[in-house]
C-alpha positions, 0 to 999 in steps of 0.5 A: 499500499505505501509503495502504490501510494508512492508511485501515485505520487510520482506520476502526479509530480511527473504529469504536473512537470509535464503540464507545467508553463513554459516559461522564458525568464523575464517574459509576460508570456506562459504557455502549457506544455504537454507531451504526447497529447493530440490537439484536438481544437485550434491550438497551435503546436510547436516543437522545442529542440528539446522535444517538448511540445509547446501548445498555443492558442490563436488570438481571435480578431474581437480581443485583437481589435479590443487591443488595438483600440486601447492602444490607439486611445492612449496614442490619442490622449499622449499626443492630444497631451503633447500639443497641449504643452506645445506653443503654437509656432512653425517650429513646434507645430513641425516637431509635433508632426514629426513626434505624431509620425514617430510615435503612431510607428515607433510605439507598437515596435518598441513595446514588441521588442522590450516587452515580449510581444505586448502593447499595453493593449495587448497586454490588457487583453492578455494576448502577445505576438511571438515568431512563427517559431514560439521565440519573441519578435524581433526589430524586424519582424515587429517593424514589417507587421506593424508597417503593414497595417498600411495594407490590412487598413485597405480599403477602409476600416481593416477590412482586408486585415478583418478578412484575412484573420477570419480566412486563415485558420490561425487568424493572422493578417497580412502583416503577420503572414509577411513577417512570420508572426503569430498574436496568441493568447498569454496564459497567466502563471498560476500562483503558488500556495505558500509553503504550511509549516507542519509538526513533525510527526514520526512515520509509522512504518517503514520507508525506503530513502527513496521512498523518503525522497518521494514523499519530501518532494511531494510537499517541496512542489505542492505549490504546483499541484492543483488543490483538488490534486492533492486532495485526490492524493490524501484519499488515496493516503487513507489507509496510511492515514486514517483519514481523508482529503485534505486531513490525510494530506496534512498528515503525510505533510507531518510525516515529510516534516518528521523526515527532515528532523 
């Protein structure tokens, strides 16, 4: 029974390791990864050099339009504020027009390159731009996709871009297709549950060193397991602890604390 429970713990831990998010250090985005899972929906499947498959969910026109609208509104507010503080003269009018051009085209490029594929609008919408291989966009890709907004605007109000997104299975507009980019949903990282201190309790049964390590590992990594999964493991351990669910896990936690002493 002890061996069966510890094997179950190991399998749960391995599943958790496989399902944990793939996050590049300092990036805003997190993508769920799974091994050997068939893709039954519209998600994109990318394989890393390590043989791990990333499943990315393309962002549709609704979210992308909302992100663009927010970015545009912020840009308008910024330019109105700049115009309000600049004196009216030919010199300052020229500077204003130059700033108007540079900020409109430069804002999304700078943000997407420095903020890992996100502008303020995209961050609020929970989406990000990536290269086709799943890596962050560089200046070239970001500049190309944003400059081609002109083509997506034709004949009016981004009708070409909308039609392209509705036709393309990945919801890419013309700029994305040419630049080799993809706008995807961002998965928020899970909040870690705080570690719970437990009063040590001596084990009522003998464990090998490997089994002791497995038991200790469970509570070192429990922040990455859903509470429902922990309760399920607690119920499986009921024959060993004499209780079920959270109470059983608490007793196993005390056993693990006893191993550390």
